[in-house]
C-alpha positions in Angstrom: 34.1 78.2 143.4 30.7 79.2 144.0 30.1 83.1 145.1 27.4 84.6 147.7 24.7 85.9 146.2 25.1 90.1 146.4 23.6 91.5 149.6 21.8 94.7 150.0 24.9 96.7 149.8 26.5 95.2 147.2 23.5 95.8 145.1 23.3 99.1 145.9 26.8 99.4 144.9 25.9 98.0 141.6 23.0 100.0 140.6 24.9 103.4 141.8 27.5 102.2 139.2 25.5 101.6 135.9 23.3 104.6 136.5 26.5 106.5 136.5 27.5 104.4 133.4 23.9 105.1 132.0 22.4 108.4 132.3 18.6 107.4 132.1 18.4 111.4 130.5 20.8 110.3 127.9 19.7 106.9 127.5 17.2 105.7 124.9 14.6 103.8 127.1 15.0 100.5 125.2 18.9 100.7 125.5 18.5 101.6 129.0 16.1 98.8 129.9 18.0 96.0 127.9 21.3 97.3 129.7 19.4 97.3 133.2 18.7 93.3 131.9 21.7 92.4 131.5 23.2 94.0 134.4 21.3 91.7 136.5 19.2 94.5 137.4 15.8 93.7 136.1 14.3 90.8 139.2 17.4 90.8 140.8 16.6 87.2 142.1 17.0 85.6 138.9 20.0 83.5 137.8 22.8 85.5 136.4 22.8 85.7 132.5 19.2 86.1 132.7 18.2 89.4 134.2 19.4 88.5 137.9 22.1 88.2 140.0 20.8 85.1 142.7 19.5 87.6 145.1 17.1 87.8 147.4 13.8 88.2 146.5 13.0 91.1 149.0 16.1 92.9 148.0 13.7 93.6 144.4 11.7 97.0 145.9 14.4 98.7 147.0 16.4 98.4 143.3 13.5 99.8 141.7 13.0 102.0 144.1 16.8 103.7 143.5 15.8 103.5 139.4 12.7 105.4 140.2 14.4 108.1 141.9 17.0 108.9 139.1 14.1 109.0 136.9 15.1 105.5 134.8 12.7 104.4 132.3 10.4 101.6 133.1 9.2 98.6 131.3 5.7 99.6 131.7 4.9 96.4 134.2 0.9 97.5 133.6 0.7 96.5 130.5 2.9 93.5 130.4 1.4 92.2 133.9 0.7 88.7 132.1 3.9 88.1 130.9 6.2 89.4 133.9 4.2 87.6 136.6 2.8 84.8 135.2 4.9 84.0 131.7 8.5 84.5 132.8 8.3 82.3 136.3 6.8 79.2 134.4 9.3 79.7 131.4 12.1 80.3 134.1 10.4 77.1 135.9 9.9 75.0 133.1 12.0 76.5 130.1 14.8 75.2 127.8 17.8 77.6 128.4 17.3 78.2 124.9 13.5 79.3 125.9 14.6 81.5 128.5 17.4 83.2 126.9 15.3 83.9 124.0 12.0 85.0 125.6 12.9 86.9 129.4 14.6 89.6 127.5 12.3 91.0 125.5 9.6 90.0 127.8 10.8 92.3 130.7 11.8 94.6 128.6 8.4 95.5 127.1 9.6 94.9 123.8 7.2 91.8 123.3 3.9 91.4 125.4 2.7 88.7 126.8 -1.6 87.2 126.9 -3.1 84.2 128.4 -4.5 81.5 126.5 -6.4 79.2 129.6 -10.3 79.3 129.9 -12.4 78.3 126.9 -16.3 78.6 126.8 -16.6 75.0 128.5 -13.2 75.1 130.8 -12.9 78.8 133.4 -12.8 76.9 137.0 -12.5 73.5 136.1 -9.4 74.5 133.6 -8.5 70.8 133.4 -11.9 70.2 130.9 -10.0 72.4 128.5 -10.9 71.3 124.8 -8.8 72.4 122.9 -6.6 70.2 120.8 -3.1 70.0 120.0 -1.9 67.0 117.5 1.6 66.3 116.7 2.9 66.5 113.4 6.8 65.7 113.0 8.5 68.5 114.6 5.5 70.9 115.0 1.8 71.1 116.4 -1.2 71.7 115.4 -3.9 73.3 117.3 -7.6 74.0 116.8 -9.6 75.5 119.5 -11.2 79.1 120.9 -10.3 80.7 124.1 -11.8 83.4 126.0 -11.5 86.0 128.6 -8.1 86.4 126.8 -6.6 90.1 128.1 -4.6 91.8 126.0 -4.8 89.6 123.2 -5.6 92.8 120.9 -1.6 93.8 121.9 0.1 90.7 122.5 3.5 88.8 120.3 3.1 85.6 122.0 0.8 83.9 124.6 1.2 80.8 127.2 -0.9 78.4 125.8 -2.5 74.9 127.3 -3.9 72.4 125.5 -5.6 68.8 124.9 -2.8 66.9 123.9 -4.0 63.3 124.8 -8.0 62.9 125.0 -7.9 58.9 126.1 -6.2 59.8 129.6 -8.2 61.4 132.1 -8.3 65.4 132.3 -5.9 66.6 134.3 -2.9 64.0 132.6 -3.5 65.2 128.8 -2.9 68.5 129.2 0.4 70.2 127.1 1.4 73.8 127.5 2.9 75.9 124.9 4.4 79.1 123.7 2.4 80.8 121.0 2.8 83.3 118.6 -0.1 85.2 118.4 1.0 86.8 114.5 1.1 83.7 113.4 -1.4 82.2 110.6 -4.9 80.4 111.9 -4.8 82.7 114.9 -8.2 85.9 115.5 -8.6 87.7 118.3 -12.1 89.2 118.3 -13.1 91.9 121.6 -15.3 90.9 123.7 -17.6 94.1 125.3 -17.9 94.2 129.1 -20.4 96.2 130.8 -17.9 99.2 131.4 -18.4 99.6 127.6 -14.8 98.6 127.0 -13.5 95.4 125.6 -10.3 94.8 127.6 -10.9 91.0 127.2 -10.4 88.9 124.1 -11.9 85.5 122.4 -9.4 84.1 120.8 -10.1 81.3 117.7 -7.1 78.9 116.8 -7.6 77.7 113.7 -4.5 75.1 112.3 -2.0 76.9 114.1 1.4 75.5 113.9 3.5 75.3 117.2 6.7 74.1 116.9 7.8 71.5 118.7 10.7 74.2 120.4 8.0 76.4 121.7 6.3 73.3 124.6 6.9 74.6 128.2 7.1 71.3 130.1 6.8 67.6 128.8 4.2 66.0 127.0 1.5 65.5 129.2 2.7 67.8 131.7 0.1 70.9 131.3 -1.8 70.6 134.3 1.6 71.4 135.9 3.2 74.0 134.5 -0.2 75.2 134.4 -0.3 75.7 138.2 2.7 77.0 138.9 1.5 79.9 136.1 -1.8 80.1 138.1 0.3 80.7 141.7 2.0 82.9 140.4 -1.1 85.0 139.1 -2.8 84.6 142.1 0.2 86.1 144.1 1.2 89.0 141.1 -2.7 90.3 141.3 -3.6 90.5 145.2 0.3 90.2 146.8 1.7 92.9 144.8 4.3 96.0 146.7 2.3 98.4 147.5 2.3 101.4 149.3 -0.4 102.2 152.1 -3.8 103.9 150.9 -2.7 102.8 147.3 -5.4 101.6 145.1 -9.1 101.7 145.5 -8.9 102.3 149.2 -6.3 105.4 148.8 -9.1 106.8 146.4 -11.7 106.7 148.6 -9.7 107.8 151.5 -8.9 110.9 150.2 -12.6 111.5 149.1 -13.3 110.8 152.4 -10.8 114.1 153.6 -11.8 116.5 150.4 -15.6 116.2 150.7 -16.4 116.5 154.6 -20.4 117.4 154.0 -20.7 113.4 152.2 -19.7 111.9 155.8 -22.3 110.0 158.1 -21.7 108.1 161.4 -22.5 104.8 159.4 -20.0 105.5 156.4 -17.1 106.4 158.9 -17.7 102.9 160.3 -17.6 101.5 157.1 -14.9 103.6 155.6 -12.6 102.4 159.1 -13.2 98.8 158.6 -12.4 99.2 155.3 -8.9 100.4 155.4 -8.3 98.1 158.4 -9.0 95.2 156.4 -6.9 96.4 153.6 -4.3 97.2 155.7 -4.5 93.7 156.7 -4.5 92.5 153.7 -1.5 94.5 152.6 0.7 93.7 155.5 0.1 89.7 154.5 0.5 90.4 151.1 4.2 91.6 152.4 4.6 88.2 154.6 4.2 86.6 151.2 6.5 87.9 149.1 9.2 87.1 151.8 7.7 83.3 151.5 8.6 83.3 148.2 12.4 84.2 148.6 12.3 79.8 149.2 10.8 78.9 145.9 8.1 78.9 143.3 4.0 80.1 145.3 1.9 78.0 146.9 -1.5 77.7 147.5 -1.1 80.4 150.0 -1.7 83.3 146.9 -4.8 82.5 146.3 -5.8 83.7 150.0 -4.4 86.7 148.7 -6.0 86.8 145.6 -9.7 85.9 147.2 -9.2 89.6 149.9 -8.0 91.4 147.2 -11.2 90.7 145.1 -13.4 91.3 148.1 -12.2 94.3 149.2 -11.9 96.0 145.7 -15.5 95.3 145.7 -16.9 96.1 148.7 -14.5 99.7 148.7 -15.8 100.8 145.1 -19.4 100.0 146.7 -18.4 102.0 149.5 -17.6 105.1 147.3 -20.6 105.0 145.3 -22.3 105.0 148.3 -20.5 108.1 149.4 -20.8 110.2 146.6 -24.9 108.9 146.3 -26.6 110.1 143.8 -23.5 112.1 142.0 -22.0 108.6 141.5 -24.3 106.9 139.6 -22.9 109.5 136.4 -21.3 107.5 134.0 -18.8 109.3 132.2 -17.8 107.4 129.4 -19.2 104.3 127.6 -17.4 104.4 124.0 -16.2 101.4 123.2 -12.6 101.1 123.0 -9.9 98.4 123.7 -7.5 99.8 126.0 -3.8 98.4 126.7 -4.0 98.2 130.0 -6.5 98.4 133.2 -6.4 101.4 135.9 -8.5 101.5 138.4 -7.7 104.7 140.1 -7.4 107.7 137.6 -11.0 106.5 136.3 -14.5 107.2 137.3 -16.2 105.6 140.3 -19.0 104.5 138.4 -16.2 102.5 135.9 -14.4 101.0 139.4 -17.7 99.5 140.8 -18.2 97.8 137.1 -15.0 96.9 137.0 -14.4 95.5 140.1 -17.2 93.3 139.5 -14.7 91.0 137.2 -12.4 90.7 140.2 -14.2 87.7 141.5 -13.9 86.1 138.4 -10.8 86.6 136.7 -7.0 84.5 138.0 -9.6 81.8 139.4 -12.9 82.4 140.6 -14.0 83.2 144.5 -15.8 80.0 144.8 -12.6 78.3 143.3 -10.1 79.6 145.6 -11.9 79.2 148.8 -11.7 75.0 147.3 -7.8 75.8 147.4 -7.9 77.4 150.5 -9.7 74.8 152.3 -8.4 72.1 150.9 -4.3 72.6 150.2 -4.0 75.6 153.2 -6.6 74.4 155.8 -6.2 70.2 155.2 -9.8 70.2 155.4 -12.0 66.9 153.5 -11.6 67.9 149.4 -15.1 67.8 147.2 -15.9 64.3 146.3 -14.6 64.2 142.4 -15.9 61.5 140.5 -14.2 62.0 137.1 -10.5 62.1 138.1 -9.8 57.9 136.8 -12.1 58.3 133.9 -10.5 59.4 130.1 -11.5 63.0 129.2 -13.0 61.6 125.8 -15.7 59.9 128.0 -16.5 63.0 129.7 -20.4 64.8 129.4 -19.7 67.8 128.2 
């Protein structure tokens, strides 16, 4: 006989009991996080035994808040956004029981970081055009190719990887999805320096990399469907996260406005009010989107949240420079470094302005997201595609 999922009161009781048994001040961080996962208080909407209790997704913020108030150790989500926001829901949806039990716990605790091997020099917005080949060799696959714009590849232990396994069928049907060991022989990571001065991104070369078939996610040839799940979750993670009012870029600019009255003009006042209202509308829309996710995997609506996030980040960072005038033209540090996280709020205005330019490219370009919204949300006629029934090997490249 199945039991009903825990409600808010039951979760609160369980959190209280857990904290009584695991004092955050006296428990080692990793020990605490592993115990929290095993208690089902990691991501409460996941199944029992996999870090959750089958509870409604919208109860997660209350659980996180209780742990934060108790001073509990965190899993540093800013360092493992790809793992938490993209790899985990994909593994949950398509992984075998063995894969779920192997990967989800160290992913959530932050012991193993993840990156994403999707984009290629010739396959960015058109991901299905990818050329990285995986060839079956007994109980393993041999992978050769190049990936690009890979965040955290220099820190990651694992990667979610999509490959071409059948070049003789149309491009969307010949793809297969794997978990790739970033420490395996043949994996080479090279930094890509960006206009901020840092090398947050990387290019990754795969040369005769062996991946066991047990690390395949989904069926052979099902890579496009698995990738779509990843991308939909990515867009919600980027644009639809749970954030308080005046967080992020708009909070920085609003604080600057309050603290520096000598910078104010009527025109900038109007621009700030417009940006504040749009940012708050986007935040509330994200909250509504997360409530809809209670029913299952995210759909194309997440593209709208990500599209709004990119546009507003760019507009607000530009507004900050306008407000600062000549002062905003200074750039504090162009030192080449390989960061372990992206933090807009604790950096300089110049960094925020330059880094925000990437928001309309990463996680799906704004142009592609507009197509998705038009076709899959609004139901408008799709673009004419002449390559749908053409084998990948016959496509011009």
